[in-house]
KOLTORKE-922599 format. One record per residue (C-alpha): residue in one letter; x negated, z, y; chain; residue number from 1. Coordinates in nm, 4 decimals. Example, Ala and Ser with C-alpha at 12.3 -4.5 7.8 and 13.67 -1.06 7.14 Angstrom:
// residues 2
+---+----------+----------+----------+---+-----+
: r :        X :        Z :        Y : c :   k :
+---+----------+----------+----------+---+-----+
: A :  -1.2300 :   0.7800 :  -0.4500 : A :   1 :
: S :  -1.3670 :   0.7140 :  -0.1060 : A :   2 :
+---+----------+----------+----------+---+-----+
//
This chain:
// residues 127
+---+----------+----------+----------+---+-----+
: r :        X :        Z :        Y : c :   k :
+---+----------+----------+----------+---+-----+
: X :   1.5671 :   1.4743 :   0.2547 : A :   1 :
: X :   1.1851 :   1.4909 :   0.3819 : A :   2 :
: X :   1.1492 :   1.5445 :  -0.0470 : A :   3 :
: X :   1.3381 :   1.2426 :  -0.0965 : A :   4 :
: X :   1.1148 :   1.0010 :   0.1229 : A :   5 :
: X :   0.8145 :   1.1788 :  -0.0594 : A :   6 :
: X :   0.8947 :   1.0872 :  -0.3850 : A :   7 :
: X :   1.0166 :   0.7629 :  -0.2892 : A :   8 :
: X :   0.6912 :   0.6762 :  -0.1324 : A :   9 :
: X :   0.5384 :   0.8031 :  -0.4370 : A :  10 :
: X :   0.7225 :   0.6031 :  -0.6455 : A :  11 :
: X :   0.6549 :   0.2759 :  -0.4206 : A :  12 :
: X :   0.2868 :   0.3313 :  -0.4463 : A :  13 :
: X :   0.3113 :   0.3980 :  -0.7437 : A :  14 :
: X :   0.4818 :   0.0486 :  -0.8625 : A :  15 :
: X :   0.2659 :  -0.1309 :  -0.6122 : A :  16 :
: X :  -0.0174 :   0.0015 :  -0.8108 : A :  17 :
: X :   0.1080 :  -0.1534 :  -1.1611 : A :  18 :
: X :   0.2158 :  -0.4811 :  -0.9490 : A :  19 :
: X :  -0.1501 :  -0.5138 :  -0.8456 : A :  20 :
: X :  -0.3000 :  -0.4454 :  -1.1645 : A :  21 :
: X :  -0.0987 :  -0.6916 :  -1.3249 : A :  22 :
: X :  -0.2837 :  -0.9627 :  -1.0721 : A :  23 :
: X :  -0.5641 :  -0.9040 :  -1.1861 : A :  24 :
: X :  -0.6907 :  -0.5983 :  -0.9424 : A :  25 :
: X :  -0.9080 :  -0.3206 :  -0.9662 : A :  26 :
: X :  -0.7571 :  -0.0479 :  -0.8140 : A :  27 :
: X :  -1.0784 :   0.1762 :  -0.6818 : A :  28 :
: X :  -0.8971 :   0.4682 :  -0.5219 : A :  29 :
: X :  -0.5412 :   0.6116 :  -0.4173 : A :  30 :
: X :  -0.4384 :   0.8217 :  -0.1054 : A :  31 :
: X :  -0.7908 :   0.7926 :   0.0170 : A :  32 :
: X :  -0.8174 :   1.0616 :   0.3494 : A :  33 :
: X :  -0.9729 :   1.1409 :   0.6223 : A :  34 :
: X :  -0.9178 :   1.3559 :   0.9228 : A :  35 :
: X :  -0.8151 :   1.0069 :   1.0704 : A :  36 :
: X :  -0.5421 :   0.8773 :   0.8775 : A :  37 :
: X :  -0.4862 :   0.8059 :   0.4961 : A :  38 :
: X :  -0.5064 :   0.4484 :   0.3008 : A :  39 :
: X :  -0.2819 :   0.4309 :   0.0347 : A :  40 :
: X :  -0.4388 :   0.1917 :  -0.1948 : A :  41 :
: X :  -0.8153 :   0.0582 :  -0.1804 : A :  42 :
: X :  -0.8242 :  -0.2363 :  -0.4690 : A :  43 :
: X :  -1.0856 :  -0.4804 :  -0.5308 : A :  44 :
: X :  -0.9345 :  -0.8348 :  -0.5529 : A :  45 :
: X :  -1.2596 :  -1.0131 :  -0.7343 : A :  46 :
: X :  -1.5740 :  -0.9342 :  -0.4601 : A :  47 :
: X :  -1.2999 :  -0.8785 :  -0.1798 : A :  48 :
: X :  -1.2017 :  -0.5319 :  -0.1074 : A :  49 :
: X :  -0.8923 :  -0.4484 :  -0.0332 : A :  50 :
: X :  -0.7068 :  -0.1809 :   0.1764 : A :  51 :
: X :  -0.3355 :  -0.1558 :   0.0671 : A :  52 :
: X :  -0.0746 :  -0.0113 :   0.3072 : A :  53 :
: X :   0.2395 :   0.0328 :   0.1060 : A :  54 :
: X :   0.6242 :   0.0811 :   0.2487 : A :  55 :
: X :   0.9045 :   0.1735 :   0.0448 : A :  56 :
: X :   1.2707 :   0.1291 :   0.0650 : A :  57 :
: X :   1.5716 :   0.2012 :  -0.0545 : A :  58 :
: X :   1.8474 :  -0.0165 :   0.0864 : A :  59 :
: X :   1.8639 :  -0.2184 :   0.4171 : A :  60 :
: X :   1.8761 :   0.0308 :   0.6715 : A :  61 :
: X :   1.6106 :   0.0350 :   0.9230 : A :  62 :
: X :   1.4571 :  -0.3106 :   0.9032 : A :  63 :
: X :   1.2085 :  -0.4361 :   0.6226 : A :  64 :
: X :   0.9374 :  -0.3028 :   0.4745 : A :  65 :
: X :   0.6583 :  -0.5215 :   0.7035 : A :  66 :
: X :   0.9138 :  -0.3925 :   0.9828 : A :  67 :
: X :   0.7636 :  -0.0602 :   0.9285 : A :  68 :
: X :   0.4002 :  -0.1389 :   0.9636 : A :  69 :
: X :   0.3299 :  -0.1633 :   1.3358 : A :  70 :
: X :  -0.0156 :  -0.2603 :   1.5407 : A :  71 :
: X :  -0.1177 :   0.0625 :   1.5842 : A :  72 :
: X :  -0.0637 :   0.1385 :   1.1963 : A :  73 :
: X :  -0.2506 :  -0.1871 :   1.0510 : A :  74 :
: X :  -0.5128 :  -0.0875 :   1.3594 : A :  75 :
: X :  -0.5952 :   0.2386 :   1.1765 : A :  76 :
: X :  -0.5800 :   0.1225 :   0.8410 : A :  77 :
: X :  -0.8262 :  -0.1293 :   0.9410 : A :  78 :
: X :  -1.0683 :   0.1429 :   1.1061 : A :  79 :
: X :  -0.9883 :   0.3609 :   0.7749 : A :  80 :
: X :  -1.1252 :   0.0741 :   0.5815 : A :  81 :
: X :  -1.4979 :   0.0575 :   0.7582 : A :  82 :
: X :  -1.5002 :   0.4096 :   0.7498 : A :  83 :
: X :  -1.4535 :   0.3366 :   0.3537 : A :  84 :
: X :  -1.6796 :   0.0775 :   0.3350 : A :  85 :
: X :  -1.9445 :   0.2582 :   0.5562 : A :  86 :
: X :  -1.9406 :   0.5449 :   0.3286 : A :  87 :
: X :  -1.9488 :   0.3817 :   0.0069 : A :  88 :
: X :  -2.2658 :   0.1540 :   0.1102 : A :  89 :
: X :  -2.0495 :  -0.1417 :   0.1423 : A :  90 :
: X :  -2.0571 :  -0.2391 :   0.4563 : A :  91 :
: X :  -2.1352 :  -0.5742 :   0.3946 : A :  92 :
: X :  -1.8595 :  -0.6429 :   0.1672 : A :  93 :
: X :  -1.5764 :  -0.8699 :   0.2599 : A :  94 :
: X :  -1.2811 :  -0.6887 :   0.3190 : A :  95 :
: X :  -0.8876 :  -0.7358 :   0.3919 : A :  96 :
: X :  -0.5787 :  -0.5408 :   0.4788 : A :  97 :
: X :  -0.2206 :  -0.6259 :   0.2716 : A :  98 :
: X :   0.0945 :  -0.4643 :   0.3206 : A :  99 :
: X :   0.2944 :  -0.4540 :  -0.0260 : A : 100 :
: X :   0.6862 :  -0.4196 :   0.0314 : A : 101 :
: X :   0.8938 :  -0.2410 :  -0.2406 : A : 102 :
: X :   1.2527 :  -0.1773 :  -0.2605 : A : 103 :
: X :   1.3483 :   0.0098 :  -0.5305 : A : 104 :
: X :   1.6690 :   0.0002 :  -0.6313 : A : 105 :
: X :   1.8815 :   0.3064 :  -0.5503 : A : 106 :
: X :   2.0853 :   0.2976 :  -0.8819 : A : 107 :
: X :   1.7915 :   0.3136 :  -1.1071 : A : 108 :
: X :   1.6040 :   0.6374 :  -1.2379 : A : 109 :
: X :   1.2344 :   0.6254 :  -1.1873 : A : 110 :
: X :   1.1436 :   0.5844 :  -1.5309 : A : 111 :
: X :   1.3833 :   0.2610 :  -1.5811 : A : 112 :
: X :   1.2474 :  -0.0984 :  -1.6011 : A : 113 :
: X :   1.4589 :  -0.1594 :  -1.2863 : A : 114 :
: X :   1.3775 :   0.0986 :  -1.0522 : A : 115 :
: X :   1.2000 :  -0.1778 :  -0.8586 : A : 116 :
: X :   1.4394 :  -0.4440 :  -0.7191 : A : 117 :
: X :   1.1798 :  -0.6585 :  -0.5250 : A : 118 :
: X :   0.8221 :  -0.6108 :  -0.4731 : A : 119 :
: X :   0.6230 :  -0.8344 :  -0.2339 : A : 120 :
: X :   0.2889 :  -0.8536 :  -0.0959 : A : 121 :
: X :   0.1379 :  -0.9908 :   0.2456 : A : 122 :
: X :  -0.2529 :  -1.0673 :   0.2260 : A : 123 :
: X :  -0.4721 :  -1.0514 :   0.4944 : A : 124 :
: X :  -0.2202 :  -0.8855 :   0.7324 : A : 125 :
: X :  -0.4044 :  -0.8897 :   1.1043 : A : 126 :
: X :  -0.3034 :  -0.6284 :   1.3828 : A : 127 :
+---+----------+----------+----------+---+-----+
//
């Protein structure tokens, strides 16, 4: 089960990257880590640095993707974003935290066009 969740998460992150690229975002990093945690996607939307948490679902069990991101997780992503900015000399840059929900079609293969049933982005999510 754990392997399935890992594969599902990677597929969701890849689809989120493709979604952001189509919207004109620049992808800076994927799975940026420190000992304090990880940011799924670091992107740039025009002049704004965007720290993205991706939640991937197959089916309707256990709620919607945004319900899977609690206040603690948002605060962790925000703090990780501050660390990222400081480490890269961007402390004065405008930044925000977004959440992307990816619903995978459980009957499709990963590489097929219909692998994603739905994808949504919530911008500037507050903790």
